[in-house]
N, C-alpha and C positions, 0 to 999 in steps of 0.2 A: 123395573123402578121409575115413571115419568119424573124429570127434575123438578117440576113445579111440587109435586104432594114430597120430594124427597126433601125440597128446601122448606117445606111447612113444616115439615116433623124437627126439623132440626132448628127453625125460629122459634117455636111454641116450646121446646125446651130449655133454648134459651130463655126468652121471656121467662118463666118460672123459675130454672135452678141456674141462673147466670151466677159467674163468681165476680163478681164484683171488689173482691178484699184484696185482691191480689196488688202488690201495692206497683208491680211496672206496666197493668193497665191504667195505671193514673195517671200516666205521666206521657207526653209526646216528642220527650227530649229523647231523641235518637240516640244520643251519648247510654244513656239510664236503658233501652230498651235493649240495645247493643249489648251490654253488661248482663243484663239476665239473659239474653238469648246464649250467652257465651257459655253463664254458671251453667243454665238447664240441659245443656247437652250431656245426655249419659248422667242426670243428677238429680232425683226427685225433687219435685216441688216442696215438698215439709223442709226440708233439708237447705234450700234454695234462700228461703225469702228472710232466714234472720243473716245470711252470709250477702245475702244482695242490699240488705238494709244497712250494714256494720263497713260495708265496702262504699258503699255510696259517701256514706258520714266520713270514711277518711279520705279517701277521693270525691267529690263532687262534681267534678268535673272534668273535659279530655283533657285539658291544659292538666291539671292536678294530677292525672295521672301520670302524664307525654312524660311531667318533671319527676315525676317520682323512681325515687329507687327501684329494681330488682327487688330487690332482699323485701323492702317494705310490702312490695306489689304479693309478693310468694308466705308472706306472715301472713298477711289480711286472707291470700286462700287459704288459709289452712284447715283441710278439713272437709273439703270439697273434691280433695283429688285433681287425677291428669292436671298436670299442672303445667304441663302445655298451650293450653287452654288460655291461662293470666299470660304467658309471655307472649304468645300471640296480642292476645288481651292489649299489652303496655305496647308494642310494637303498632300496634293498629291506632295505637293514641296516639303515640311519637306522628306516627305519618300523618294523620290527619293534620296535626300542627305543624310539620314543616311542609308540605305540600299542599295543602288544603288552607291555608291559615288561620285554624281551628277550626274551620265549618263542615259539617258532613258534608259528602256529596251526595246528591239525591239519583242518580241513575245509577242502572246494575254495573255498567263496565267499570264509571270509578269505584264502583262498592268492592268489585271484586279482583281490583288492584289493592286491597287494604291485605294487611297482613292477615292469614287465618280466618276469611273470611272468603266462603265460598257461595254456590247459588242459592243454596235453604237459605243461611244466615241475610244474604243480600236481600230475598224476598220477605223476613221476615221485617228487616227496618224499611222496606218500600210500603207494605203492606202495614204496618203498624206503628210505623214515626210518621208517614205522611198520606198514609189510609190509599195509597197507588195501587193499581191493579195489581197483582201480583199472585205468582203461585207459589206457596208454601205448603212442604209437603215433611211432615213431623207425624210420631208415634200414631198418636190420637187421631190425627185427619186421616192417617193410612185407615187404622181403625174403624171408623166412621163411613166409609168408603167397598171397603171391602165386607163390611158386615153388611149394607143395603145393595150390593152393584154384586159379589164376590161371594157368594154366604158357600158354596159347594167347590168353591175351588183353592189350591193350594199355589203358591210362589208367584203371588197377583206381584208385577214390578208398577214399578212407579209410572214408565211408561202409557202401561194401560190406566191409570187412575190420573196422569195429568188433564185427558181428555173430558173426563169427569170435572176433575177439578175447572176448569176452563169453562164447561158449560153452565155450572151452579152457579158461578161466582158473580156478585149483583152486579148490575151495568153502568158502565163508567159514568161518572158522573153523579152519582145518587150518594156519592162519601161514606158507603156501609162495608168496603171492603174486609176493614179492620174488626166488627164487630161481626160480620162472618166467618170470622177466622176463627174469633175468642169462641162463638158459639159451637161452629164444628171440635171445635178443642174440648169443651165442657161437654156436650154430648157425647164424645170419644170414650171423657172419663168416665161417665153415669154406663156407658154400654159394658165397658170391661170388666163393673162390676157386675152388672143384672145379666150379665153373659159370655163372661168369660173374657179373657184376653185371644183375641183374635190375632193376635198382630203376627203371633206366629207364621201365618196363612200369607205373611209378606212373603216377597224374594230377597228383601231386604233387611231380613232380621237377623240377627246375630244375639245368641245367647253372650250375657258380660258375664267371665269367669269370674269365682267366687275368690272376694278379695284377700277372706283371712288366710296365711298361709303361705300365699301368691307371691313372686316376685314385685310385684303389682309395690303390694305391704313394705315388704326389704327397701326396695325402691323411695316409696314415702316417709319410712323410718329412718334412713341414709339421709336424707332431704332437712327433714324435721333436723336433725343434729347439729348439722353444717348450718342449716340459717340459724342456730341458737348459737352456736362458737364453730370460729375456723380449727379445723382437725385434720391430722394426719391419715390415712388411710388404716394403718395399724391401729389408730384411737377408738375409729370407727367399728371397725371389726371384733376388737374387744367390748365396747360398750352394748355392741348386737347380740356378742357369744355365737359367733357363726363364722363362717371358713372366707378367708382374704376372697376367692376368686371371684364369689356373686359381687363382692362389694368393688372390687375393682372392675369387672363390667360393667357394675350399674354406674360407678363413677365416672367411666369413662361416657357411658350413653349421658350423664345428664349434664357433661362438662359438653358436647359435642351439640346438643341442644341449647343449650343457652342458658341453665340452669345455675347450675356454680361456675366455681373460679378457682384455677390452682396455681398459687402462689408456692415454688420451692416445691415441698413435700409436701404441703397442708390446704386443704380446699376451701371456700369460703363463697359466700352467693352474692 
């Protein structure tokens, strides 16, 4: 398929069915966009929307998040999972306040220096906050390009997609980068529903393990108990009605990641 024909399909779909209701599309504030991008990692849109709104009500600016306690941030994050994302988000806010005077850097190199921000998130910020030409690759973008350009191939790598993404980006100066990626994402959502999820064809696809009964669930329960009240290992083990070994293992992991602290024999957030 020629790039021009491909772009017409995507733009036409977006004009008819674009999702204007998503709250992070109504802002150009890089802080609010960063919050949404971190929350959307490994979490569905419907779950993110209410947490995004409540999080920003509690921490409306990068300075507010920077000065907040980690405990307050983790309490607000409850229900999203993968709590290391919250820790990195707070650390990024602290770095922006301390090293950039509270103003987000606008170049990729500086953005990559922030805790928890890789090339994907940096690209998101460049495109969505400042409408800059940047490569954005996420599940729906992969879905669209695989559907149209690799219908019969498995294990499609991002290296194969990047030249196609670059060739279909709006010309610099048109100011359409942001809307183009919104269009790709919305069209990708449609393709999943209409034609099945082809994301398994991506070389980067990883099936998310079940939460129920997993160590992730145990870890989440342990953290929730500690956020509510200072606890000992014995108390946590008793409350969760489990054995001490997995509790101890997770406590050590939570400590090493900076999610909790230890005072004597008790653990706190």
